[in-house]
Structures are given as C-alpha cells and as structure tokens.
VOROGU-668339 format. One record per residue (C-alpha): residue number from 1; x, y, z negated. Coordinates in steps of 0.2 Angstrom, whole numbers, padded with zeros to 4 digits. Layout:
resi = NUM | X = X | Y = Y | Z = Z
...
END
This chain:
resi = 1 | X = 0123 | Y = 0124 | Z = -0085
resi = 2 | X = 0107 | Y = 0123 | Z = -0093
resi = 3 | X = 0092 | Y = 0127 | Z = -0082
resi = 4 | X = 0080 | Y = 0141 | Z = -0087
resi = 5 | X = 0063 | Y = 0136 | Z = -0095
resi = 6 | X = 0050 | Y = 0142 | Z = -0083
resi = 7 | X = 0033 | Y = 0147 | Z = -0091
resi = 8 | X = 0018 | Y = 0138 | Z = -0083
resi = 9 | X = 0007 | Y = 0153 | Z = -0084
resi = 10 | X = 0020 | Y = 0163 | Z = -0073
resi = 11 | X = 0020 | Y = 0149 | Z = -0061
resi = 12 | X = 0001 | Y = 0148 | Z = -0060
resi = 13 | X = 0000 | Y = 0166 | Z = -0057
resi = 14 | X = 0012 | Y = 0165 | Z = -0043
resi = 15 | X = 0003 | Y = 0150 | Z = -0035
resi = 16 | X = -0014 | Y = 0159 | Z = -0036
resi = 17 | X = -0007 | Y = 0175 | Z = -0030
resi = 18 | X = 0001 | Y = 0166 | Z = -0014
resi = 19 | X = -0015 | Y = 0157 | Z = -0011
resi = 20 | X = -0025 | Y = 0173 | Z = -0011
resi = 21 | X = -0012 | Y = 0185 | Z = -0005
resi = 22 | X = -0018 | Y = 0197 | Z = -0019
resi = 23 | X = -0014 | Y = 0200 | Z = -0038
resi = 24 | X = -0032 | Y = 0206 | Z = -0040
resi = 25 | X = -0041 | Y = 0190 | Z = -0033
resi = 26 | X = -0028 | Y = 0179 | Z = -0042
resi = 27 | X = -0033 | Y = 0189 | Z = -0058
resi = 28 | X = -0051 | Y = 0185 | Z = -0055
resi = 29 | X = -0048 | Y = 0167 | Z = -0054
resi = 30 | X = -0037 | Y = 0165 | Z = -0069
resi = 31 | X = -0048 | Y = 0177 | Z = -0079
resi = 32 | X = -0034 | Y = 0189 | Z = -0084
resi = 33 | X = -0031 | Y = 0207 | Z = -0079
resi = 34 | X = -0022 | Y = 0211 | Z = -0062
resi = 35 | X = -0008 | Y = 0219 | Z = -0073
resi = 36 | X = -0005 | Y = 0202 | Z = -0082
resi = 37 | X = -0003 | Y = 0193 | Z = -0065
resi = 38 | X = 0009 | Y = 0206 | Z = -0059
resi = 39 | X = 0019 | Y = 0206 | Z = -0075
resi = 40 | X = 0020 | Y = 0187 | Z = -0074
resi = 41 | X = 0026 | Y = 0187 | Z = -0056
resi = 42 | X = 0039 | Y = 0200 | Z = -0060
resi = 43 | X = 0046 | Y = 0189 | Z = -0075
resi = 44 | X = 0046 | Y = 0175 | Z = -0064
resi = 45 | X = 0056 | Y = 0184 | Z = -0050
resi = 46 | X = 0068 | Y = 0190 | Z = -0064
resi = 47 | X = 0070 | Y = 0173 | Z = -0071
resi = 48 | X = 0074 | Y = 0166 | Z = -0053
resi = 49 | X = 0083 | Y = 0181 | Z = -0048
resi = 50 | X = 0074 | Y = 0180 | Z = -0031
resi = 51 | X = 0060 | Y = 0190 | Z = -0023
resi = 52 | X = 0043 | Y = 0181 | Z = -0021
resi = 53 | X = 0033 | Y = 0193 | Z = -0013
resi = 54 | X = 0033 | Y = 0209 | Z = -0002
resi = 55 | X = 0021 | Y = 0221 | Z = -0009
resi = 56 | X = 0011 | Y = 0229 | Z = 0006
resi = 57 | X = -0001 | Y = 0243 | Z = 0006
resi = 58 | X = -0016 | Y = 0230 | Z = 0008
resi = 59 | X = -0011 | Y = 0214 | Z = -0001
resi = 60 | X = 0005 | Y = 0204 | Z = -0002
resi = 61 | X = 0017 | Y = 0193 | Z = 0009
resi = 62 | X = 0025 | Y = 0178 | Z = 0003
resi = 63 | X = 0044 | Y = 0178 | Z = 0006
resi = 64 | X = 0054 | Y = 0165 | Z = 0013
resi = 65 | X = 0060 | Y = 0161 | Z = -0005
resi = 66 | X = 0042 | Y = 0160 | Z = -0011
resi = 67 | X = 0037 | Y = 0149 | Z = 0004
resi = 68 | X = 0050 | Y = 0138 | Z = -0001
resi = 69 | X = 0045 | Y = 0137 | Z = -0019
resi = 70 | X = 0026 | Y = 0137 | Z = -0016
resi = 71 | X = 0024 | Y = 0118 | Z = -0011
resi = 72 | X = 0034 | Y = 0112 | Z = -0025
resi = 73 | X = 0023 | Y = 0122 | Z = -0037
resi = 74 | X = 0007 | Y = 0116 | Z = -0029
resi = 75 | X = 0012 | Y = 0098 | Z = -0029
resi = 76 | X = 0017 | Y = 0099 | Z = -0047
resi = 77 | X = 0001 | Y = 0107 | Z = -0053
resi = 78 | X = -0009 | Y = 0094 | Z = -0043
resi = 79 | X = 0000 | Y = 0080 | Z = -0051
resi = 80 | X = -0002 | Y = 0087 | Z = -0068
resi = 81 | X = -0021 | Y = 0088 | Z = -0064
resi = 82 | X = -0022 | Y = 0071 | Z = -0058
resi = 83 | X = -0013 | Y = 0064 | Z = -0074
resi = 84 | X = -0025 | Y = 0074 | Z = -0085
resi = 85 | X = -0040 | Y = 0067 | Z = -0076
resi = 86 | X = -0034 | Y = 0049 | Z = -0079
resi = 87 | X = -0037 | Y = 0052 | Z = -0098
resi = 88 | X = -0054 | Y = 0048 | Z = -0104
resi = 89 | X = -0060 | Y = 0045 | Z = -0122
resi = 90 | X = -0043 | Y = 0045 | Z = -0129
resi = 91 | X = -0036 | Y = 0033 | Z = -0117
resi = 92 | X = -0026 | Y = 0034 | Z = -0101
resi = 93 | X = -0037 | Y = 0028 | Z = -0086
resi = 94 | X = -0028 | Y = 0013 | Z = -0078
resi = 95 | X = -0031 | Y = 0003 | Z = -0062
resi = 96 | X = -0033 | Y = -0016 | Z = -0066
resi = 97 | X = -0032 | Y = -0028 | Z = -0051
resi = 98 | X = -0039 | Y = -0046 | Z = -0053
resi = 99 | X = -0040 | Y = -0060 | Z = -0041
resi = 100 | X = -0052 | Y = -0074 | Z = -0046
resi = 101 | X = -0057 | Y = -0090 | Z = -0037
resi = 102 | X = -0074 | Y = -0085 | Z = -0029
resi = 103 | X = -0084 | Y = -0098 | Z = -0039
resi = 104 | X = -0078 | Y = -0091 | Z = -0055
resi = 105 | X = -0081 | Y = -0073 | Z = -0050
resi = 106 | X = -0099 | Y = -0076 | Z = -0044
resi = 107 | X = -0105 | Y = -0089 | Z = -0056
resi = 108 | X = -0097 | Y = -0083 | Z = -0072
resi = 109 | X = -0088 | Y = -0067 | Z = -0072
resi = 110 | X = -0099 | Y = -0055 | Z = -0062
resi = 111 | X = -0113 | Y = -0057 | Z = -0074
resi = 112 | X = -0103 | Y = -0052 | Z = -0089
resi = 113 | X = -0092 | Y = -0038 | Z = -0082
resi = 114 | X = -0104 | Y = -0025 | Z = -0088
resi = 115 | X = -0099 | Y = -0029 | Z = -0106
resi = 116 | X = -0081 | Y = -0026 | Z = -0101
resi = 117 | X = -0085 | Y = -0010 | Z = -0092
resi = 118 | X = -0094 | Y = -0003 | Z = -0108
resi = 119 | X = -0080 | Y = -0009 | Z = -0119
resi = 120 | X = -0065 | Y = -0002 | Z = -0108
resi = 121 | X = -0073 | Y = 0012 | Z = -0097
resi = 122 | X = -0056 | Y = 0020 | Z = -0095
resi = 123 | X = -0051 | Y = 0004 | Z = -0084
resi = 124 | X = -0053 | Y = 0005 | Z = -0066
resi = 125 | X = -0056 | Y = -0013 | Z = -0061
resi = 126 | X = -0052 | Y = -0020 | Z = -0044
resi = 127 | X = -0059 | Y = -0037 | Z = -0040
resi = 128 | X = -0054 | Y = -0048 | Z = -0026
resi = 129 | X = -0060 | Y = -0067 | Z = -0023
resi = 130 | X = -0051 | Y = -0081 | Z = -0016
resi = 131 | X = -0051 | Y = -0099 | Z = -0013
resi = 132 | X = -0039 | Y = -0103 | Z = -0027
resi = 133 | X = -0024 | Y = -0101 | Z = -0015
resi = 134 | X = -0016 | Y = -0084 | Z = -0021
resi = 135 | X = 0000 | Y = -0076 | Z = -0022
resi = 136 | X = 0000 | Y = -0065 | Z = -0037
resi = 137 | X = 0016 | Y = -0055 | Z = -0032
resi = 138 | X = 0013 | Y = -0053 | Z = -0013
resi = 139 | X = -0005 | Y = -0047 | Z = -0017
resi = 140 | X = -0001 | Y = -0035 | Z = -0031
resi = 141 | X = -0012 | Y = -0044 | Z = -0044
resi = 142 | X = -0011 | Y = -0040 | Z = -0062
resi = 143 | X = -0021 | Y = -0056 | Z = -0066
resi = 144 | X = -0027 | Y = -0071 | Z = -0056
resi = 145 | X = -0041 | Y = -0083 | Z = -0062
resi = 146 | X = -0037 | Y = -0100 | Z = -0054
resi = 147 | X = -0044 | Y = -0117 | Z = -0056
resi = 148 | X = -0032 | Y = -0132 | Z = -0059
resi = 149 | X = -0021 | Y = -0140 | Z = -0071
resi = 150 | X = -0012 | Y = -0123 | Z = -0077
resi = 151 | X = 0005 | Y = -0129 | Z = -0070
resi = 152 | X = 0010 | Y = -0115 | Z = -0058
resi = 153 | X = 0029 | Y = -0110 | Z = -0056
resi = 154 | X = 0033 | Y = -0093 | Z = -0063
resi = 155 | X = 0017 | Y = -0090 | Z = -0071
resi = 156 | X = 0010 | Y = -0088 | Z = -0088
resi = 157 | X = -0006 | Y = -0098 | Z = -0089
resi = 158 | X = -0020 | Y = -0098 | Z = -0103
resi = 159 | X = -0034 | Y = -0109 | Z = -0102
resi = 160 | X = -0051 | Y = -0102 | Z = -0101
resi = 161 | X = -0063 | Y = -0117 | Z = -0101
resi = 162 | X = -0065 | Y = -0133 | Z = -0092
resi = 163 | X = -0077 | Y = -0135 | Z = -0077
resi = 164 | X = -0083 | Y = -0153 | Z = -0074
resi = 165 | X = -0089 | Y = -0157 | Z = -0057
resi = 166 | X = -0105 | Y = -0166 | Z = -0053
resi = 167 | X = -0115 | Y = -0171 | Z = -0038
resi = 168 | X = -0128 | Y = -0157 | Z = -0034
resi = 169 | X = -0141 | Y = -0156 | Z = -0020
resi = 170 | X = -0159 | Y = -0150 | Z = -0016
resi = 171 | X = -0173 | Y = -0157 | Z = -0025
resi = 172 | X = -0180 | Y = -0164 | Z = -0009
resi = 173 | X = -0163 | Y = -0174 | Z = -0005
resi = 174 | X = -0163 | Y = -0180 | Z = -0023
resi = 175 | X = -0180 | Y = -0187 | Z = -0021
resi = 176 | X = -0172 | Y = -0201 | Z = -0011
resi = 177 | X = -0157 | Y = -0204 | Z = -0023
resi = 178 | X = -0162 | Y = -0219 | Z = -0034
resi = 179 | X = -0144 | Y = -0223 | Z = -0040
resi = 180 | X = -0127 | Y = -0216 | Z = -0037
resi = 181 | X = -0123 | Y = -0228 | Z = -0022
resi = 182 | X = -0138 | Y = -0219 | Z = -0012
resi = 183 | X = -0126 | Y = -0204 | Z = -0010
resi = 184 | X = -0118 | Y = -0214 | Z = 0004
resi = 185 | X = -0133 | Y = -0212 | Z = 0014
resi = 186 | X = -0130 | Y = -0193 | Z = 0016
resi = 187 | X = -0116 | Y = -0181 | Z = 0020
resi = 188 | X = -0104 | Y = -0179 | Z = 0006
resi = 189 | X = -0099 | Y = -0161 | Z = 0006
resi = 190 | X = -0080 | Y = -0159 | Z = 0002
resi = 191 | X = -0067 | Y = -0147 | Z = -0005
resi = 192 | X = -0049 | Y = -0149 | Z = 0002
resi = 193 | X = -0045 | Y = -0158 | Z = -0014
resi = 194 | X = -0046 | Y = -0176 | Z = -0007
resi = 195 | X = -0047 | Y = -0185 | Z = -0024
resi = 196 | X = -0063 | Y = -0178 | Z = -0030
resi = 197 | X = -0076 | Y = -0189 | Z = -0023
resi = 198 | X = -0066 | Y = -0204 | Z = -0025
resi = 199 | X = -0064 | Y = -0200 | Z = -0043
resi = 200 | X = -0083 | Y = -0197 | Z = -0045
resi = 201 | X = -0086 | Y = -0214 | Z = -0037
resi = 202 | X = -0075 | Y = -0223 | Z = -0050
resi = 203 | X = -0084 | Y = -0214 | Z = -0064
resi = 204 | X = -0101 | Y = -0218 | Z = -0057
resi = 205 | X = -0095 | Y = -0237 | Z = -0056
resi = 206 | X = -0096 | Y = -0237 | Z = -0037
resi = 207 | X = -0084 | Y = -0246 | Z = -0025
resi = 208 | X = -0076 | Y = -0237 | Z = -0010
resi = 209 | X = -0088 | Y = -0230 | Z = 0002
resi = 210 | X = -0092 | Y = -0241 | Z = 0017
resi = 211 | X = -0083 | Y = -0229 | Z = 0028
resi = 212 | X = -0070 | Y = -0215 | Z = 0026
resi = 213 | X = -0077 | Y = -0199 | Z = 0022
resi = 214 | X = -0081 | Y = -0188 | Z = 0036
resi = 215 | X = -0090 | Y = -0171 | Z = 0038
resi = 216 | X = -0087 | Y = -0154 | Z = 0034
resi = 217 | X = -0072 | Y = -0149 | Z = 0023
resi = 218 | X = -0074 | Y = -0133 | Z = 0014
resi = 219 | X = -0061 | Y = -0121 | Z = 0004
resi = 220 | X = -0075 | Y = -0113 | Z = -0006
resi = 221 | X = -0087 | Y = -0120 | Z = -0018
resi = 222 | X = -0098 | Y = -0106 | Z = -0014
resi = 223 | X = -0099 | Y = -0110 | Z = 0004
resi = 224 | X = -0101 | Y = -0129 | Z = 0000
resi = 225 | X = -0116 | Y = -0125 | Z = -0011
resi = 226 | X = -0123 | Y = -0114 | Z = 0003
resi = 227 | X = -0123 | Y = -0129 | Z = 0014
resi = 228 | X = -0131 | Y = -0139 | Z = 0000
resi = 229 | X = -0145 | Y = -0127 | Z = -0001
resi = 230 | X = -0148 | Y = -0129 | Z = 0017
resi = 231 | X = -0150 | Y = -0147 | Z = 0015
resi = 232 | X = -0134 | Y = -0152 | Z = 0024
resi = 233 | X = -0129 | Y = -0165 | Z = 0011
resi = 234 | X = -0123 | Y = -0168 | Z = -0008
resi = 235 | X = -0110 | Y = -0156 | Z = -0014
resi = 236 | X = -0098 | Y = -0160 | Z = -0028
resi = 237 | X = -0096 | Y = -0144 | Z = -0038
resi = 238 | X = -0096 | Y = -0137 | Z = -0056
resi = 239 | X = -0115 | Y = -0135 | Z = -0063
resi = 240 | X = -0108 | Y = -0123 | Z = -0075
resi = 241 | X = -0105 | Y = -0110 | Z = -0060
resi = 242 | X = -0122 | Y = -0113 | Z = -0052
resi = 243 | X = -0134 | Y = -0112 | Z = -0067
resi = 244 | X = -0144 | Y = -0099 | Z = -0058
resi = 245 | X = -0148 | Y = -0111 | Z = -0044
resi = 246 | X = -0151 | Y = -0125 | Z = -0057
resi = 247 | X = -0163 | Y = -0115 | Z = -0067
resi = 248 | X = -0173 | Y = -0110 | Z = -0052
resi = 249 | X = -0174 | Y = -0128 | Z = -0046
resi = 250 | X = -0166 | Y = -0124 | Z = -0029
resi = 251 | X = -0152 | Y = -0136 | Z = -0033
resi = 252 | X = -0153 | Y = -0151 | Z = -0045
resi = 253 | X = -0140 | Y = -0163 | Z = -0052
resi = 254 | X = -0148 | Y = -0180 | Z = -0049
resi = 255 | X = -0135 | Y = -0190 | Z = -0059
resi = 256 | X = -0128 | Y = -0186 | Z = -0076
resi = 257 | X = -0111 | Y = -0192 | Z = -0070
resi = 258 | X = -0097 | Y = -0179 | Z = -0071
resi = 259 | X = -0078 | Y = -0179 | Z = -0069
resi = 260 | X = -0065 | Y = -0167 | Z = -0075
resi = 261 | X = -0052 | Y = -0162 | Z = -0063
resi = 262 | X = -0046 | Y = -0146 | Z = -0070
resi = 263 | X = -0050 | Y = -0130 | Z = -0080
resi = 264 | X = -0051 | Y = -0111 | Z = -0076
resi = 265 | X = -0035 | Y = -0102 | Z = -0081
resi = 266 | X = -0030 | Y = -0084 | Z = -0083
resi = 267 | X = -0013 | Y = -0082 | Z = -0076
resi = 268 | X = 0000 | Y = -0069 | Z = -0073
resi = 269 | X = 0018 | Y = -0067 | Z = -0068
resi = 270 | X = 0030 | Y = -0072 | Z = -0082
resi = 271 | X = 0040 | Y = -0056 | Z = -0077
resi = 272 | X = 0026 | Y = -0044 | Z = -0078
resi = 273 | X = 0024 | Y = -0035 | Z = -0095
resi = 274 | X = 0005 | Y = -0033 | Z = -0099
resi = 275 | X = -0001 | Y = -0016 | Z = -0098
resi = 276 | X = -0014 | Y = -0009 | Z = -0109
resi = 277 | X = -0027 | Y = -0012 | Z = -0097
resi = 278 | X = -0021 | Y = -0029 | Z = -0095
resi = 279 | X = -0021 | Y = -0032 | Z = -0113
resi = 280 | X = -0040 | Y = -0025 | Z = -0114
resi = 281 | X = -0046 | Y = -0038 | Z = -0101
resi = 282 | X = -0037 | Y = -0052 | Z = -0108
resi = 283 | X = -0044 | Y = -0049 | Z = -0126
resi = 284 | X = -0062 | Y = -0046 | Z = -0119
resi = 285 | X = -0060 | Y = -0062 | Z = -0108
resi = 286 | X = -0053 | Y = -0072 | Z = -0122
resi = 287 | X = -0067 | Y = -0068 | Z = -0134
resi = 288 | X = -0080 | Y = -0071 | Z = -0120
resi = 289 | X = -0074 | Y = -0089 | Z = -0115
resi = 290 | X = -0072 | Y = -0093 | Z = -0134
resi = 291 | X = -0091 | Y = -0089 | Z = -0136
resi = 292 | X = -0094 | Y = -0098 | Z = -0120
resi = 293 | X = -0086 | Y = -0114 | Z = -0127
resi = 294 | X = -0096 | Y = -0113 | Z = -0143
resi = 295 | X = -0112 | Y = -0112 | Z = -0135
END
C-alpha cells in the first residue's frame, strides 16, 4: 500500500503549534493566519486519521498520538536544517581530515593553507600532526602526508617533493666547525632512522665516527630543531622545512653536504573513493607543490 504524501507545511504547522500549544502563536511564528495553521493541522489529522490536539478553552493539549509523532517531526526538520546549512556558494560543505608529519605541516603547509581556504571555503579542514607513524584507517583520515619512499601497503601514494637532509645548528656552534669532521666534537641529534647520520658521513667523505653515536633520539624534526636552537648539538634535518630559521640566522647550514633519504607523499587508502573535498585539496596541493618544484 502506498504511503500518503505528507505536506511539509502541515508538518511545520503541527510542530509549531505543539511547541507553543497555541495556533495563534504558531501562526505568528510562521507568518500566516491562525486559520491557516488550524486548517493545515486538520488536514494532517484527516490524512493520518488521528487526533493530534485536544482543543481547550485556553490553548491546546497534544494527544498521545501527537506526542509520538512530534519528536520524529522535530528531528526531521532539524536534519533538513543541518543539511541546508552545509551548502555554501553552490557547494555542499564537507569535512576533510588530514594527517601530516609535523615538520611538513609547520614548515610548508601552514603558511599556504590560507590559499586553500580561499579556494575551497566550503571545506572544513581538520589537521592533525604526527611523527610520520600513522594509521589512516584507524584514525579516520582522508589523507596522510608522510615522509619516505612512497611504499606503504594498501595506500595510494603521490609524490609531492623531495626533502634533502643537511647538518643544521646555531651560528655560535657553527663558528667552531671548520670541516665536516668537526661535527664529531658535538652532540649529533638523531631521529629514529639510524641510517641518516652514517649516510651523511659518507656523503661528506668522512670515516665512521670514532665512537658509536649516542645522545638524544627524537621522533620529530621539530623537537630536534628546538634542541638545536638551544645549542644542544648539530641536527640533521631538511633545510627546506626550516627556511624561516635559516632566513633569520637563528639556524645555519655550515656545510653544503646534503643527502636524500626520501620525499613527502600524499597518501590515502586504496579502498577510499575521493570525495569532492578530497579532490579539491589534492588538486590545490599538487598545483602548489608543482610551483614549489619549479622555484
């Protein structure tokens, strides 16, 4: 049996009258006459073959049938209102959740995000940072921006750009570094990737250090660079991500030696179909990184 088609105006009149317990006050809210509200409610009662209100000398009382219908109607109108509020400038507002390695987020992405917001104001971007160890599925991420080789199981990966690593330290500490082997006289700040400093030593033409590397190991280049700023030692990090510190002279690159151990990648689950917001972000990001590579 085909269900009756219920007019939205009649449902709105019922909800307003039930909230005010008055046809008159409902009419004022809806900018119609009291007679129009009463007529719409009567038509709804006729369609449903139930009584929604008891008419009292001073106002209305909602019947049990009306009380059972009321929360459904209210929730439905609330959901319609929420959906309509998600439209902006001809687009449906969407939430986009991005996870990014902290170094990339702070050193490259954040200074440019205003451009994406202006281009896609209908996207509510949520950004979380990590130390490059992330579970896209478990964390409910649309995208993750990671550093590495691009080989992650179950993920589609698109290279953004390479980020060579160089020795970085304060100007005061660099004043005592005449040649690359002078770094052995200072604490060498390390990441959890144990091959980075040995690779840099080889690129600089150095033999293995006179003693095993010791000292603080960091899971974030941001924390490592903060330690370098405090004069704790020499960091091995991507200068590209710390241009502001290099420009101000707070940090310097004492030697031109650089090593390439990976790139930044935009990744997503292979099973996840890109939404409109995801596609908008990817298009913007690829344009920005292409311009960065050309500069």
